[in-house]
Phi, psi and omega in degrees: 000138177295144176300323187232139171253118186248120170290127188251107197233074174311322178079228190252159167044222183296000169302324177300308176309303191287338175278332170293320173305318183288332176295324174303318174299306182308307190293321173305318175284359183056047177291119182285086186211143165264120181265119185252117184292148185221130180287126170197141176130185185301317179308314183284333177285317179292327180266337192230352182071024175206109179295338180230081182308148175302322186295333178291302179314313182296307181303327180294321182302332180268005181251171183275320178198189183225145160247137193227143180270280173197171193221144167259127175226145174231164171300162192306309190302314176290322173304316177299321181289334174276349180300146175301131188306328163313333189264332188298143180076016182259010179086008178282141181223126180304139169223157175293113176300329183285325175294324180298315182302314186298327186282310182303319181266001188052054172275090192283339190243126176250115184249125185230097164284146185228088180242125183284132171272135192292138176088003180290124179287351175272001177274083188289340181252016178111165179278349186265012189284143177208086180253154174224123181258140166245110180253119174299145197239002195228338187244216170063206187296342180255026182286345172087017176257103175201162189217148166199123353296164173290121185289139180307320178302319183290307186301322178293324180294328183281336182272345178304123181308324189283336179224355178229209192235081178305316188285331182278334182279339182308322184293332182284321178298324186292334183280341184094115184303342176290340183253018184244139177245152177222133169239134180257162171234103184248131186219140177248162181290336170300313177302313178305305189289335180296309177296317181294317185288331171296324182289327182274335169297316178301316187294325187289312183297325186252011167075033175273146192283327187214163165231130178249119173284119173264108181214199181210049195288342183290329183247320177272063196291321180289307180284316178291326174298309175308308185299315181294326191280326179298306183310315182290328176289314180300318182303329179304332181276003187234063181300142177095340173265115180296132184248104187253157174227145178213149172283149192299317177297312172297329182289332180294315175290324185288328178293323177294316186283312184225062185302329179288346175285345190251151178245280177248130173253141172228142189200158170295176199302295183297318178294324177303311177301310180301311192284327174290324171294323179299310175307318178302313180295346173285339187243015181134338183102185189294339170300344179244005190249112183260173186195150180227138169254110196239131178242191175290330186226351182218159174207147175238130186253125183212150167293161179271355179287170177270195186269353170042059180321317190284356176254359179309126175080000186268347176060040187238343188289154178285126174274351193301322179296316176294322181299313183295334179294318173289339172298305184301326169311305182300322172303317179296322183279357182090358172289060190297323171299313174302321174298318175289331183286328174295314176299325181285324172298312178311308187301315179304309183293314175299317179295314180293328176073013185272322177256109180221136182278170190308320185297315186291327175286338189064041179240182176281153172310128175094354177304140177290139185090358176275138183277155183270172180300320181290322178296324176285319179296328177290324185293318175296308184303319185304322183288350182270000000 
């Protein structure tokens, strides 16, 4: 019997391509695992009205962790239009399956390392950038509590003088509640403390010099204020590690100007999403951006790029983000030698510069001379 059971979820679009490329690496390592297919994605929304079928949730419960490729998500109107005709008008509403996975399995921490590989032609700001983003993964702006149109019951509650803001709500009534959409940003002290403490623990374990909170408390006074207060409280337990604070907008500028000034960044859900994509751009783009959704007992590993529908079946996208995601899985499982081997092989291929996908060459996908997805995987496997 295999040592590990890994849920195998290619998902949509190029998720299939990059997962196939990653399997080449895992097989070359003779990784002792059974890969168990699990359905997820747009196809299952269209056919079944559920992008995360119940059978998939049950499958994941019987595995050690999951590898996930990419997902397609569309606005409500487009999602409804692509639903099987027999399912339309039955009250189904599209939701992000990865967001639901994070909440169902309490995958509270999204960990996104952004490290430059030496020799990567896409490292426009140098080869020394090495950032780690800790993003709270189950609360904040992506908590999934939103309405359109705004129900009168909700509006009246917000306008109640005892609990709400009647003066601020007046103009929304004037616009007509049928024209108003609301998305909430709900955060708890527990969620804030968990992500802040994990970021400091990481800094302490790996000898990082600072942790920077990325927030906007001057405008989002209650939620941003809570996160800031908790961050300051937690920082007191970690003497010797710098505790810095920056507004999300200013941080976007400072990362471009002085990326080497920062070590570990911590943020709520949406701000963490934004800042980690920016950081990925500093080290080569989404083709190099890996991520882990980590809970107390389970984890789902995914690259941060999307399903890239225009490249489906063309075998052109850069698989390094997905392969580095598998490296993160190895670390989480305690397979440190495998993790080091994968990262070392990628670093050597990038440093040599012989095999480069279209994004690394700065040319259009499909341009002659650019390595394919499978060619990049083969080059990395050869270094193992």
